Steps between C-alpha positions, in 0.01 A plus 500: 500500500723788601814580299777741576777657298825628644673787324848619589648843442709495181609856408380853436395638160511876445299710256456871469546830323833675456562874478749552218692781334477469123779584259473876463402560862122447504349308791266206466372182658507146367385157613797292610558138404427291808797360690561236763670579830601292802383518858692755707517754214594862568418827325845477338410156361174638359677805353746274319207322330308808384460497122339680208329194355756491218396845371833676538547828686767729636434406864260321730440745783273294724195278509193393687548125548221258595646190663316168498586188701487177299401180679514161330521124525565237236166552326367848570603858565334812636609863516403748772571873524767559765586872495557808286827694515607830348860480383699809398337816365145491363258781425180562693283377212661158512459488877127574466461199269666266751 
């Protein structure tokens, strides 16, 4: 007996590493809290969602963001890598990790 499952696109989930300026001026990187974003997003939309994972910093200068498409139906869900984007200013070290 053959069974099939139909999954429909639901939304995008974003994860990544932010380049931050710490209080006092030092530079660092930090893992961002993941965030959900709608289809048709722009770099400006992604930039507005960049975060420091609740750490607290002077500024978030940029990030490498991995974007995953989420597909689901009423009983299951799967996530697939969609693309990686560099938003704002990030150092070469962070780019090498991407």
